[in-house]
C-alpha positions as CSV (number, residue, x, y, z in Angstrom):
1,M,-177.8,-1.5,-119.2
2,P,-178.3,-4.4,-121.7
3,L,-175.8,-7.2,-121.4
4,V,-174.8,-6.9,-125.1
5,L,-173.7,-3.2,-124.5
6,L,-171.7,-4.2,-121.4
7,L,-169.8,-6.8,-123.4
8,L,-169.1,-4.3,-126.2
9,L,-167.8,-1.7,-123.6
10,A,-165.5,-4.3,-122.1
11,Q,-164.1,-5.2,-125.5
12,T,-163.6,-1.6,-126.3
13,Q,-161.8,-0.7,-123.0
14,G,-159.5,-3.8,-123.2
15,P,-157.4,-5.1,-120.3
16,P,-156.3,-2.7,-117.5
17,A,-153.0,-0.8,-118.3
18,T,-149.8,-2.2,-116.9
19,P,-148.4,0.2,-114.2
20,I,-145.4,2.3,-115.2
21,L,-142.7,1.8,-112.6
22,A,-140.1,4.1,-114.1
23,D,-140.1,6.5,-117.1
24,I,-137.0,8.6,-117.6
25,H,-136.7,10.6,-120.8
26,D,-136.1,14.1,-122.2
27,L,-132.6,14.1,-120.7
28,T,-130.0,16.8,-121.3
29,P,-126.5,16.0,-122.5
30,R,-125.2,16.1,-118.9
31,E,-127.8,14.5,-116.5
32,H,-128.3,11.6,-114.1
33,Q,-131.8,10.6,-113.0
34,V,-133.1,7.9,-110.6
35,S,-136.6,6.4,-110.2
36,V,-137.4,4.0,-107.4
37,F,-140.1,1.2,-107.6
38,V,-141.3,-1.6,-105.5
39,L,-142.2,-5.2,-106.5
40,T,-144.3,-7.0,-103.9
41,A,-143.7,-10.4,-105.5
42,A,-141.1,-12.0,-107.8
43,Q,-142.2,-11.3,-111.4
44,D,-141.2,-10.2,-114.9
45,V,-140.9,-6.5,-115.7
46,Q,-140.8,-5.0,-119.2
47,I,-137.9,-2.8,-120.0
48,A,-137.5,-0.5,-123.0
49,A,-134.2,1.4,-123.1
50,V,-132.1,3.4,-125.5
51,G,-128.5,4.2,-124.8
52,A,-125.3,4.9,-126.7
53,E,-122.0,3.1,-127.1
54,P,-118.6,4.8,-127.2
55,W,-118.2,6.8,-130.3
56,P,-116.4,4.5,-132.8
57,D,-114.3,6.9,-134.8
58,R,-112.0,8.2,-132.0
59,P,-108.4,6.9,-132.6
60,R,-106.5,5.5,-129.7
61,Q,-103.8,7.8,-128.4
62,R,-102.2,5.7,-125.7
63,D,-100.7,2.3,-125.3
64,H,-103.1,-0.5,-124.1
65,E,-101.6,-0.7,-120.6
66,H,-102.4,3.0,-119.8
67,W,-105.4,3.5,-122.0
68,Q,-108.2,5.3,-120.1
69,D,-109.8,7.5,-122.7
70,D,-113.4,7.7,-121.7
71,E,-114.5,8.6,-125.2
72,Q,-113.3,5.1,-126.3
73,T,-114.2,3.0,-123.3
74,T,-117.3,4.5,-121.6
75,W,-120.9,4.4,-122.8
76,P,-121.9,8.1,-122.7
77,A,-125.5,7.1,-122.2
78,A,-126.6,4.0,-120.2
79,A,-129.3,2.6,-117.9
80,W,-129.1,0.1,-115.1
81,I,-131.1,-1.2,-112.1
82,L,-129.9,-1.6,-108.5
83,D,-131.3,-3.7,-105.7
84,A,-131.8,-0.9,-103.1
85,R,-131.3,-3.3,-100.2
86,T,-128.1,-5.0,-101.3
87,R,-126.6,-2.4,-103.7
88,A,-126.2,-5.2,-106.3
89,V,-126.7,-4.4,-110.0
90,V,-129.6,-6.6,-111.3
91,W,-129.7,-5.4,-114.9
92,D,-127.4,-3.2,-117.0
93,L,-128.0,-2.0,-120.5
94,R,-124.3,-2.1,-121.1
95,S,-124.1,-5.9,-120.6
96,A,-127.6,-6.7,-121.9
97,D,-128.4,-8.2,-125.3
98,T,-129.0,-5.0,-127.2
99,R,-129.7,-4.1,-130.8
100,R,-126.9,-2.0,-132.2
101,E,-127.7,0.7,-134.8
102,S,-125.2,2.1,-137.3
103,N,-125.4,5.5,-135.6
104,G,-124.1,4.1,-132.3
105,L,-127.4,3.9,-130.5
106,R,-128.1,0.7,-128.5
107,R,-131.7,-0.5,-127.9
108,F,-133.1,-3.0,-125.5
109,S,-136.7,-4.2,-125.4
110,G,-137.6,-7.3,-123.3
111,S,-138.5,-8.7,-120.0
112,V,-136.3,-9.2,-116.9
113,H,-137.3,-11.4,-113.9
114,L,-136.8,-9.7,-110.5
115,P,-137.4,-11.0,-107.0
116,S,-139.7,-8.9,-104.7
117,G,-137.9,-5.8,-103.3
118,T,-137.2,-2.2,-103.8
119,Y,-135.2,-1.2,-106.9
120,E,-133.5,1.9,-108.2
121,A,-133.7,2.6,-111.9
122,H,-130.8,4.8,-113.1
123,Y,-130.1,6.7,-116.3
124,A,-126.9,8.6,-117.1
125,S,-126.8,10.9,-120.1
126,Y,-123.3,12.3,-120.6
127,P,-122.7,12.5,-124.4
128,A,-121.3,16.1,-124.3
129,S,-117.6,16.0,-125.0
130,S,-117.3,19.8,-125.1
131,I,-119.2,22.9,-124.0
132,S,-119.2,26.4,-125.3
133,F,-120.7,29.7,-124.1
134,N,-122.0,31.9,-126.9
135,G,-119.6,30.2,-129.2
136,D,-116.6,32.0,-127.7
137,L,-115.2,29.5,-125.2
138,K,-114.4,25.8,-125.3
139,L,-113.7,23.7,-122.3
140,N,-113.2,20.0,-121.7
141,L,-115.3,18.1,-119.2
142,N,-113.0,18.7,-116.3
143,D,-113.2,22.4,-116.7
144,I,-117.0,22.7,-117.2
145,I,-118.7,25.1,-114.8
146,R,-122.3,25.9,-114.4
147,L,-123.2,28.9,-116.6
148,G,-126.9,28.2,-117.0
149,R,-128.6,28.8,-120.3
150,R,-125.5,30.2,-122.0
151,A,-124.1,26.7,-122.3
152,K,-124.1,25.0,-125.7
153,Y,-123.0,21.4,-125.7
154,G,-121.0,19.6,-128.4
155,G,-120.3,16.0,-129.2
156,P,-121.3,13.3,-131.7
157,Y,-124.6,12.3,-130.2
158,V,-125.4,16.0,-129.3
159,E,-124.7,17.5,-132.7
160,T,-126.9,14.9,-134.4
161,G,-129.7,15.3,-131.9
162,L,-129.6,11.5,-131.2
163,Y,-129.4,12.2,-127.4
164,K,-133.1,13.1,-127.5
165,E,-133.9,9.4,-128.0
166,F,-132.1,8.4,-124.8
167,G,-134.5,7.0,-122.1
168,L,-135.6,4.2,-119.9
169,K,-139.2,2.8,-119.3
170,I,-140.0,0.0,-117.0
171,T,-143.5,-1.4,-116.6
172,G,-145.0,-4.3,-114.6
173,P,-147.1,-5.3,-111.6
174,G,-145.7,-3.1,-108.9
175,R,-145.7,0.5,-107.7
176,V,-143.6,3.6,-107.6
177,A,-141.8,3.7,-104.3
178,S,-142.7,6.2,-101.6
179,Q,-140.2,8.0,-99.4
180,E,-140.9,5.5,-96.7
181,D,-140.2,2.6,-99.1
182,F,-136.9,4.1,-100.1
183,A,-135.8,4.9,-96.5
184,A,-136.7,1.3,-95.4
185,A,-134.6,-0.2,-98.2
186,R,-131.6,2.1,-97.5
187,S,-131.9,1.3,-93.8
188,A,-131.8,-2.4,-94.6
189,Y,-128.3,-1.9,-96.0
190,T,-127.0,0.7,-93.5
191,A,-128.3,-1.0,-90.4
192,S,-125.0,-2.8,-89.9
193,A,-122.9,0.3,-90.7
194,I,-120.5,1.5,-88.1
195,A,-119.3,4.5,-90.1
196,T,-120.5,6.4,-93.2
197,V,-118.0,9.0,-94.4
198,V,-119.3,11.3,-97.2
199,P,-117.8,14.7,-97.4
200,A,-119.1,17.7,-99.3
201,R,-117.4,18.9,-102.5
202,N,-113.8,20.0,-102.0
203,S,-113.7,18.9,-98.4
204,T,-112.9,16.0,-96.1
205,A,-114.9,14.0,-93.5
206,R,-113.8,11.6,-90.9
207,K,-115.3,9.2,-88.3
208,G,-113.6,7.7,-85.3
209,F,-114.6,4.3,-84.0
210,E,-113.4,2.0,-81.3
211,I,-113.3,-1.8,-81.5
212,T,-113.2,-3.8,-78.2
213,R,-112.7,-7.3,-79.7
214,P,-111.3,-8.7,-83.0
215,T,-113.9,-7.9,-85.6
216,R,-114.4,-8.4,-89.4
217,V,-115.3,-5.1,-91.0
218,E,-116.6,-4.8,-94.5
219,V,-115.2,-1.8,-96.5
220,Y,-117.3,-0.4,-99.3
221,A,-115.9,2.7,-100.9
222,I,-116.5,4.4,-104.3
223,G,-114.5,7.3,-105.5
224,E,-112.5,9.0,-108.3
225,L,-109.0,7.8,-109.0
226,S,-106.7,7.6,-112.0
227,L,-103.5,5.7,-112.7
228,D,-101.5,8.8,-111.7
229,D,-103.5,10.5,-109.0
230,E,-106.3,10.2,-106.4
231,F,-109.2,12.7,-106.3
232,D,-112.0,11.3,-104.2
233,Y,-110.7,8.5,-102.0
234,G,-110.5,7.2,-98.4
235,W,-108.2,5.5,-95.9
236,I,-108.3,4.1,-92.4
237,M,-105.8,4.8,-89.7
238,N,-105.1,3.0,-86.4
239,V,-105.1,5.9,-83.9
240,D,-103.1,4.0,-81.3
241,T,-100.2,3.2,-83.6
242,Q,-100.6,6.1,-86.0
243,Q,-100.4,3.7,-88.9
244,R,-102.6,3.6,-92.0
245,I,-104.0,0.1,-92.1
246,W,-106.0,0.5,-95.4
247,S,-105.8,3.0,-98.2
248,M,-107.9,3.4,-101.4
249,T,-105.5,3.5,-104.3
250,Y,-105.9,2.8,-108.0
251,A,-104.1,-0.5,-107.6
252,T,-106.3,-1.7,-104.8
253,T,-109.6,-0.8,-106.5
254,D,-111.8,-2.1,-109.3
255,P,-113.9,-0.3,-112.0
256,A,-117.0,1.1,-110.4
257,G,-119.0,1.4,-113.6
258,G,-119.4,4.5,-115.8
259,A,-116.4,6.7,-116.4
260,A,-113.0,5.0,-116.1
261,K,-112.1,7.2,-113.2
262,N,-114.9,5.7,-111.1
263,R,-113.2,3.2,-108.8
264,M,-114.6,0.9,-106.1
265,A,-113.1,-1.0,-103.1
266,H,-115.1,-3.8,-101.6
267,E,-113.3,-6.0,-99.1
268,T,-113.2,-7.3,-95.6
269,L,-110.6,-6.3,-93.0
270,E,-109.8,-8.2,-89.8
271,L,-109.4,-5.4,-87.2
272,K,-107.8,-5.9,-83.8
273,P,-109.2,-4.1,-80.7
274,G,-108.2,-0.4,-80.7
275,H,-109.1,3.1,-81.9
276,Y,-109.5,3.8,-85.6
277,V,-110.4,6.8,-87.8
278,A,-111.9,6.5,-91.3
279,Y,-111.3,9.4,-93.7
280,F,-112.7,10.3,-97.1
281,V,-111.7,13.3,-99.1
282,C,-113.4,14.8,-102.2
283,D,-112.0,17.3,-104.7
284,D,-114.1,20.1,-106.4
285,S,-115.6,18.1,-109.3
286,H,-117.4,14.9,-110.2
287,S,-119.4,14.1,-107.1
288,P,-123.0,13.3,-106.3
289,D,-124.2,16.9,-106.6
290,D,-122.7,17.5,-110.0
291,W,-121.2,14.6,-112.1
292,N,-119.0,15.7,-115.0
293,N,-119.1,12.3,-116.6
294,V,-121.0,9.0,-116.3
295,P,-121.3,8.2,-112.5
296,A,-120.6,4.9,-110.9
297,T,-123.3,2.3,-110.9
298,D,-123.9,3.0,-107.2
299,P,-123.7,6.8,-107.0
300,E,-125.7,7.0,-103.8
301,F,-122.9,5.4,-101.9
302,W,-120.1,7.6,-103.2
303,G,-117.8,7.8,-100.2
304,L,-116.8,5.3,-97.6
305,T,-119.1,2.9,-95.7
306,L,-117.9,0.4,-93.0
307,R,-120.2,-2.4,-92.0
308,V,-120.2,-5.2,-89.5
309,A,-122.5,-8.0,-90.4
310,D,-122.4,-9.9,-87.1
311,P,-124.9,-8.3,-84.7
312,T,-122.9,-9.4,-81.7
313,A,-119.7,-7.9,-83.1
314,R,-121.7,-4.8,-84.0
315,A,-122.3,-4.2,-80.2
316,S,-118.6,-4.2,-79.6
317,V,-118.1,-1.1,-81.8
318,K,-118.7,2.4,-80.7
319,T,-117.9,5.8,-82.2
320,F,-115.8,8.6,-80.6
321,E,-114.8,12.1,-81.5
322,Y,-111.3,12.0,-83.0
323,E,-108.9,14.9,-83.3
324,P,-105.4,14.4,-84.5
325,V,-104.1,16.9,-82.0
326,P,-105.5,16.6,-78.4
327,Q,-107.0,19.9,-77.5
328,G,-105.4,21.7,-74.5
329,Q,-102.5,19.2,-74.4
330,T,-100.0,20.8,-76.9
331,I,-96.5,21.9,-76.0
332,V,-96.3,24.0,-79.2
333,S,-99.0,24.8,-81.7
334,L,-98.2,26.8,-84.8
335,I,-101.2,26.2,-87.1
336,G,-103.3,28.1,-89.6
337,I,-100.1,29.2,-91.4
338,H,-100.6,31.6,-94.3
339,D,-98.5,32.5,-97.4
340,D,-94.9,33.8,-96.8
341,E,-94.9,33.2,-93.1
342,M,-92.2,32.1,-90.8
343,R,-93.2,31.3,-87.2
344,S,-91.3,30.0,-84.3
345,A,-91.9,29.0,-80.7
346,G,-89.6,27.7,-78.0
347,F,-90.0,25.5,-74.9
348,A,-87.9,23.9,-72.2
349,L,-88.3,20.2,-71.5
350,R,-87.6,19.3,-67.9
351,R,-87.5,15.5,-68.3
352,P,-86.9,13.1,-71.1
353,M,-90.1,12.7,-73.2
354,D,-91.5,11.0,-76.2
355,V,-93.0,13.9,-78.2
356,H,-95.6,13.4,-80.9
357,I,-95.3,15.7,-83.9
358,Y,-98.3,16.4,-86.2
359,A,-97.2,18.7,-89.1
360,I,-98.9,19.4,-92.4
361,G,-97.2,21.2,-95.3
362,E,-96.5,21.3,-99.0
363,G,-93.8,19.2,-100.5
364,F,-92.5,17.7,-103.8
365,T,-90.1,14.9,-104.4
366,D,-87.1,17.3,-104.6
367,R,-88.0,19.8,-101.9
368,M,-90.4,21.0,-99.2
369,A,-92.2,24.4,-99.8
370,D,-94.2,24.7,-96.5
371,Y,-92.5,22.7,-93.7
372,A,-91.4,22.5,-90.0
373,W,-88.3,21.7,-88.1
374,I,-87.0,21.6,-84.6
375,V,-83.6,23.0,-83.3
376,D,-81.7,22.0,-80.2
377,E,-81.0,25.5,-78.9
378,E,-77.7,24.6,-77.3
379,Q,-76.2,22.9,-80.3
380,H,-77.9,25.2,-82.9
381,K,-78.7,22.1,-85.0
382,R,-81.8,20.7,-86.4
383,I,-82.8,17.5,-84.6
384,W,-85.9,16.9,-86.7
385,S,-87.2,18.3,-90.0
386,M,-90.1,17.6,-92.4
387,S,-89.1,16.0,-95.7
388,Y,-90.9,14.4,-98.5
389,A,-89.4,11.0,-97.6
390,N,-90.6,11.1,-93.9
391,T,-94.2,12.4,-94.7
392,E,-97.3,10.8,-96.3
393,H,-100.0,12.2,-98.5
394,A,-102.2,14.3,-96.4
395,G,-105.3,14.1,-98.6
396,G,-106.4,16.6,-101.3
397,A,-103.7,17.8,-103.7
398,R,-100.8,15.4,-104.0
399,K,-98.4,18.0,-102.7
400,N,-100.1,18.1,-99.3
401,R,-97.8,16.2,-97.0
402,V,-98.2,15.1,-93.3
403,F,-95.8,14.0,-90.7
404,D,-97.6,12.1,-87.9
405,G,-95.0,10.4,-85.7
406,T,-93.1,10.4,-82.4
407,I,-89.5,11.5,-81.5
408,H,-87.6,11.2,-78.2
409,L,-86.3,14.4,-76.7
410,A,-83.8,14.8,-73.8
411,P,-84.2,17.6,-71.3
412,G,-83.2,20.9,-72.8
413,N,-84.3,24.0,-74.7
414,Y,-85.8,23.6,-78.1
415,L,-87.0,25.9,-80.9
416,V,-89.8,24.9,-83.3
417,Y,-90.0,26.6,-86.7
418,Y,-92.5,26.6,-89.6
419,K,-91.9,28.3,-92.9
420,S,-94.3,28.7,-95.9
421,D,-93.8,29.9,-99.4
422,D,-96.0,32.3,-101.4
423,S,-98.8,30.0,-102.4
424,H,-101.1,27.2,-101.2
425,S,-101.6,27.8,-97.5
426,Y,-104.4,27.9,-95.0
427,N,-107.6,29.3,-96.4
428,N,-105.8,30.2,-99.6
429,W,-105.4,26.9,-101.4
430,N,-104.5,26.7,-105.1
431,G,-105.3,23.0,-105.0
432,A,-107.5,20.7,-103.0
433,P,-106.9,21.3,-99.2
434,P,-105.5,18.5,-97.0
435,A,-107.8,16.4,-94.9
436,E,-107.0,18.2,-91.7
437,E,-106.6,21.7,-93.2
438,R,-107.1,23.6,-89.9
439,Y,-103.8,22.0,-88.7
440,W,-101.7,23.4,-91.6
441,G,-98.5,24.0,-89.6
442,V,-97.0,22.1,-86.7
443,S,-98.2,20.8,-83.3
444,L,-96.2,19.1,-80.6
445,F,-97.7,17.2,-77.7
446,P,-96.7,14.3,-75.4
447,A,-97.0,10.9,-77.1
448,S,-99.3,9.9,-74.2
449,R,-101.6,12.8,-75.4
450,R,-101.7,14.0,-71.7
451,L,-99.6,17.1,-70.9
452,N,-98.2,17.4,-67.3
453,P,-97.5,21.2,-67.0
454,A,-94.6,20.4,-64.6
455,D,-92.7,18.7,-67.5
456,V,-92.5,21.7,-69.7
457,G,-91.4,25.3,-69.0
458,P,-90.8,28.5,-70.9
459,F,-88.0,28.7,-73.4
460,M,-84.7,30.1,-72.0
461,R,-81.6,30.5,-74.1
462,T,-78.8,28.5,-72.6
463,R,-76.3,31.2,-73.7
464,G,-73.8,28.6,-75.0
465,A,-72.9,25.2,-74.0
466,G,-72.2,24.4,-70.3
467,N,-73.9,27.6,-69.0
468,D,-71.5,29.9,-70.8
469,A,-72.3,33.6,-70.1
470,T,-73.2,36.0,-72.9
471,V,-70.6,38.7,-73.4
472,A,-72.2,40.4,-76.5
473,Q,-74.6,39.7,-79.3
474,L,-75.8,41.0,-82.6
475,T,-78.6,38.7,-83.7
476,H,-81.8,38.8,-85.9
477,M,-79.7,40.7,-88.5
478,G,-81.7,41.9,-91.5
479,D,-80.7,43.2,-95.0
480,E,-78.1,46.0,-95.4
481,E,-76.9,45.8,-91.8
482,D,-73.7,47.4,-90.5
483,A,-74.2,46.7,-86.8
484,R,-71.8,47.3,-83.9
485,T,-71.7,46.8,-80.1
486,T,-68.9,46.9,-77.6
487,F,-67.7,44.7,-74.8
488,Q,-64.8,44.7,-72.3
489,L,-62.6,41.9,-71.0
490,P,-60.9,42.5,-67.7
491,Q,-58.4,39.8,-68.3
492,Q,-57.3,37.3,-71.0
493,T,-60.4,35.3,-71.8
494,R,-61.4,32.2,-73.8
495,L,-64.5,33.1,-75.8
496,R,-66.9,31.0,-77.7
497,V,-67.8,32.8,-80.9
498,L,-71.0,31.7,-82.8
499,V,-71.6,33.4,-86.2
500,I,-74.3,32.5,-88.8
501,G,-74.3,34.2,-92.1
502,E,-74.4,33.9,-95.9
503,G,-71.5,32.8,-98.1
504,R,-70.7,30.8,-101.3
505,D,-67.9,30.2,-103.6
506,G,-65.3,31.1,-101.0
507,E,-66.8,34.5,-100.3
508,M,-68.9,35.8,-97.3
509,F,-71.8,38.2,-97.9
510,D,-73.4,38.3,-94.4
511,Y,-70.6,37.9,-91.8
512,G,-69.2,39.0,-88.5
513,W,-65.9,40.1,-87.0
514,I,-64.2,41.5,-83.8
515,E,-62.2,44.7,-83.6
516,D,-59.9,46.0,-80.8
517,A,-60.1,49.5,-79.4
518,A,-57.9,50.8,-82.3
519,G,-60.3,49.5,-84.9
520,K,-58.0,46.6,-85.9
521,T,-59.7,43.3,-86.8
522,V,-58.6,40.7,-84.3
523,W,-60.9,37.9,-85.6
524,E,-63.1,37.6,-88.8
525,M,-65.5,35.0,-90.2
526,K,-63.8,33.4,-93.2
527,Y,-65.6,31.1,-95.6
528,D,-63.0,28.4,-95.4
529,Q,-63.3,28.3,-91.6
530,T,-67.1,27.9,-91.7
531,D,-69.4,24.8,-91.8
532,P,-72.8,24.4,-93.3
533,A,-75.5,26.0,-91.0
534,G,-78.3,23.8,-92.3
535,G,-81.0,24.7,-94.9
536,S,-79.6,26.3,-98.1
537,E,-76.0,25.6,-99.0
538,K,-75.2,29.3,-98.7
539,N,-76.0,29.3,-94.9
540,R,-72.6,29.1,-93.2
541,M,-71.7,28.9,-89.5
542,F,-68.6,29.4,-87.4
543,D,-68.8,27.9,-83.9
544,G,-65.4,27.9,-82.2
545,V,-63.1,29.3,-79.5
546,V,-61.1,32.5,-79.7
547,T,-58.7,33.7,-76.9
548,L,-58.4,37.5,-76.5
549,P,-56.3,39.6,-74.1
550,A,-57.8,42.1,-71.7
551,G,-59.2,45.2,-73.4
552,T,-62.1,46.9,-75.0
553,Y,-63.5,45.3,-78.2
554,A,-66.2,46.0,-80.8
555,L,-68.5,43.2,-82.1
556,R,-69.4,43.8,-85.8
557,Y,-71.8,42.3,-88.3
558,R,-72.4,43.3,-91.9
559,S,-75.0,41.9,-94.4
560,D,-75.9,42.5,-98.1
561,G,-79.4,43.2,-99.6
562,S,-80.9,39.8,-99.5
563,H,-81.4,36.6,-97.6
564,S,-81.6,37.7,-93.9
565,Y,-83.6,37.1,-90.8
566,R,-87.3,36.8,-91.6
567,D,-86.6,37.7,-95.2
568,W,-85.1,34.5,-96.5
569,N,-84.9,33.9,-100.3
570,A,-83.8,30.3,-99.8
571,D,-84.1,27.7,-97.1
572,P,-83.3,29.3,-93.7
573,P,-80.5,27.9,-91.5
574,D,-81.2,25.4,-88.7
575,D,-81.2,28.2,-86.1
576,P,-82.4,31.4,-87.8
577,E,-82.8,33.1,-84.5
578,S,-79.0,33.2,-84.2
579,W,-78.5,34.9,-87.6
580,G,-75.7,37.3,-86.7
581,I,-72.8,37.0,-84.2
582,S,-72.7,36.1,-80.5
583,V,-69.8,35.9,-78.1
584,F,-69.9,33.8,-74.9
585,R,-67.5,33.6,-71.9
586,M,-66.8,29.9,-71.7
587,A,-67.6,28.2,-68.4
588,R,-64.7,27.0,-66.4
589,P,-64.1,23.2,-66.6
């Protein structure tokens, strides 16, 4: 071919095209996309990006201190670049020198110098402020569900069609990353990780780890929190002391980029030798598989990551399988409680013991709805009970509460109770479930986490203090009872009478009495002679001594049409098993 023709062809073809490293465009009004590229040497890359600032015509509705309106503070469309090995943001459209247009669009066109490495190019397009289905339904972002092609989006940038201009294009000497490139970059960051806790939507994950020498641990957590509540968040507990040593709260986190609810914790903890467990809980929205607003700048690490930078210290950390309740070591286990249940179990303790209680229930600042308590069978009194004050947030919905602590018990017979209301219980949650949902209920085990079967025996009623003998009983009384049983006394006898019933405003509705052989009342439960029986104020108890001459007697109990054994319409008494009347022959001194 003649030289002149070759020169003409070269001039016509021009210089070789610059490689396209990322090209994100044609986004929907609710979409997040990522492209990964590799630079083999430090160089300039060319970036062209179009985003959108917060819509300017939305009036403020809140005071400055509590202002979190995403429509006024969050760019609904933005692009950014992350270093895949360090997770650092190396460029962000929202902080770059952009050209602002009168319609709210922001444009960037220029070069950025980047070192060699692997980079993630992100674009988030979330201008939709509403969604309708065939024009007959309006939802806000927190209520959006996937309904396929029936969805029609609304919002300033959507209604004008400006969202179609959103996009990000990066060119420069480099190449699109392969799966191997991306995996290598991610491994460079996670190589020092001792725990990565990332649960699925509407669930919880945990990881136990043991540290054998003092160690500095880096905490990196990204989740969803507001000023008033937590939705996706984590915490770390010292298993040996049962104390939370770190918690992810709004006050202890910083903005994580994107929507105001995206929050990040990045700090270093000095951990002593011991056993630890890291938790992270997610609700049913705004997570990596379906963002409902602009995600954080590092959405790939949504969750909790713990790292140890020192390789020698890393060798001193190992994982272990953690369970809050040791399997096969429980004294009592009442778990998996459903709606409107009341369960109980008794046990005899043969020696003094520190007993650990792990109980999960539902509570509010003024009351507990699903809760546990323990009764000393001899005294018929609660010796421990769940309350809002002695519990902590159990993960998930704010009303989920957990007691995780130890009490000391003397030898004796004990009854453990658990009562639930008509909603939000195991496998039938009306809010996000707790972190350890399978343990909804109460479990007791030795504080040592090792049960010696010789220390615990079957529950046996003591039949009154000091080995008093039972003369007659009418217990477990239900609604509309008119119960009767007889007993005989061969001689004048001092009797202990225990009656638990319902009364208020000076009047008894469920109560007991004793008649002689002629049907004459010789003793009756009177409101002004009773004491509170625990639980609801209307639960009343008489526990005292009555002396009767020799003869034949009838023990009686009568109840009205509500609030009775296993059909309580208010908080049960401390000892619901004794609802009714019992007579004991007192032991000789």
